[in-house]
N, C-alpha and C positions, 0 to 999 in steps of 0.2 A: 318330273320323271314318272313314267308308268311302271310301277313296281308291283310285284304280286307276292302274297304270302301263303304260306302253307302251315296251318296249325297242327301240331303234333297232339294227338289224343291218346292217352294210355288208360283205358278203363278196364275194371275187372269183371264186369257183367254185361252181356249183349244189350240189355235194356238201358243201362247207364250210357253205354256207348252210343246208342241211337239218339238219346236224349242230348248229349254233349255235341254230337255231330251236327244236329240241327242247329244248335246255338252257334257252333263255330262257322258253319256255312253261311250264316247271316252276315258275318263280319269278314270272312276270308275267302280268298279265291279258291283255295284248295285245303284239303285236310289229309294229314298223314294218319292212317289208322295203324297203331301199334298192336296188331293182333297177338303178338307173343305175350301180351299182358293178360289175355284170357286163358282159360283151360283149353286145351286142344279140342276137347269135346264140344266146347261152346262156339267155336269158330263157325261151323255151318249155320247155326242160328243167327249169329251176328251178321253173316253175309246176307241172309234173307231179309233182315231187318233194314240193312243200309243199301240194298242193291239199286234202288231207284236214284240214289245219289253217287253211284259209282264213278261216273264220268269226272267227278271232281275229287276223287279219292286216290291217295298214294297208299298202297297196302304194303305193310311190312310185317314179316314174321321172323324177327331176329333171334338167332340162337344164342345161348349163354356164352359160347365160345367167341361171339362177335359183340359182346356187350349187351346182348338182349336177355329176355326172360324165358325163352323156349328151352325146356329142358328135356324134351323127348329125344328120341333117336333121330338121326338124319334121314332115315327112310320114311318116318312119320311125317316129319317136317316137309319133306319133297312132295308127299301125297297131299299135304294140306295146301302147299303153294300151287300144285296143279288145280286143286279145286278152286282157289282164289282166282286164278288165271281164267277159268270158265266164266267168272262174273264180269270180266273185262273192265278192270279199274282204269283210271286214267294212267297210272304207272303202277307196275308191280316191282318193288324194290327187292332185287335179289343180289346177294353177295357175289363179288368177283370170284372168290374162292370156291363157292358152290358151283358156279357156272363152268369154271375152269376144270373142275374135277368130274363134271357130269355132263358129258356130251349129249347123251340120250335125253336127259331132262331138258337141256337147252333147246334141243330140236322139238320136243313136245311143246314147249312154250311158245316156240316160233309158230307152230301150226295153229295154236289158238288165236294168233294175231294180237295177243296182248302186248302192249309196249313195256319193255323191261327198263327199269333204272338200275343199272349196274353199279353196285356201291363198294366202297372199300374204306375201312376206317383204321386209324392208328391211334389208340387211346393213351399212348405213353409219350409220343414225340411227333415232330415233323421231320421226315427225311429230307435230304438235300435236294436241290432242284433237279439234278440229272435222274435221280431215283424216281421222283415224282413224275417227271416226264415219261420215263420208261413205263411206269404204272399205267399212265394216262393211255399210252399207246396200245398197251395190252388190253385194256378195258374196252378200247374203241371197237375191237374185233366183235364184241358181244352186242353192243347197243350204241345208238347215237345219244342216248341219255346216260350221263355219267355223273356219279356222286363221289367225291373224294374229300374225306374229312379227317383232319389230323389234330393232334394236341399241340398247342403252341406254348413254349416255355419262355420265349423271348420275342420282341417285336420283329426280329429277322425271320423267324418261323412264319409269322403272318405274311411277310412279303414273299417268302418262298411259295407258300400255297397259292396266293393270289397271282403269282407269275404264270400259273397254268393257263390263265385266260389269254395270254399273248398268242398262244398257238392252238386255241380251242377249235378253230375252223368252223365246220358245219355242225359241230355237236352242241347239245344242250348241257352245258357243263355247270354242275353246282359244286363248288369248291370253297371251303372255308375252314377256319380252325376253331377248336373248342377251347375252353378255359378263359381266364381273364384277359390274357394277351391276345387271344383270338377273337374276342367280342366284336371288335370293329370290323373284322372280316365278314361278319354275318350281314352287315350293311353294305360294305364296300362291293361285295360280290354282286349286288344288284346293279351297281354302276358299271361293272365290268362285263356284264352279259348274262348273269345267272337267271334262269326263267322264274325263279321264285326264291324266297328265303324261308327257313323254318322258324316258327315262333310258337310261344305257348299261349293258352288262354289265361293262365294265372301263374302258378309257380313253374319254373322251367323243368322240362323233362330231361334235358341235356345241359352239361356244364357250359355256362356262358350264354345260354339262350335268352333272348329278349321276349318280352310278352307282346302280343299283337298291339297292345295300346302304346307300348314304349316305341315300337318301330313307327307307328302312325305319327306319333309325336315328333320323332326325330326327322323323318322324311318331310313332314309338314314344316318344321322349322327351317329345313334347308331351302324350301321353296320361297320363303319370305324375302 
């Protein structure tokens, strides 16, 4: 199976970010840069340092209300997201709730021709299948790149999230579950059509995340 990985990096200085990015891109197809781990004033410097690799970067500026580290105002965050869009990353991860509430912002991003990965997370639970399908339908209005991540408390939760792949059609869907029960979904999503799976270089950045080496080992074993 041809599978692709996206290493999540969450560094606190632009220089360290540049260093780890280089390391990650030697081993992984893509890298997710969690820009919310930097101080907002450091983001422009970081973007300048990594701009030559942007075609392989998924950029994220997650607010604290959605499980991220960005604590500024929404107005500040939107202006930083606009700046990131000008650098044309491979994908710019923007939350469904942000796009839904701000039509002007969505239109601005469209004009930059930057591809948006519209994302939605539930850190407490996995909704039932019909709620998940409804969410997927609403998200599809904003982009063909969709990321839906929930928290699995039972094996059934994992089946529910993965069932989204049955009707994913022409979208690039990344759907999996966090937590111990969701771990397998981070691998199974690759077999069901996910364009890549998120991994860490060392210790996990999200609950249940595999390291790059672990994923390589698991998929390699499967080939034997």
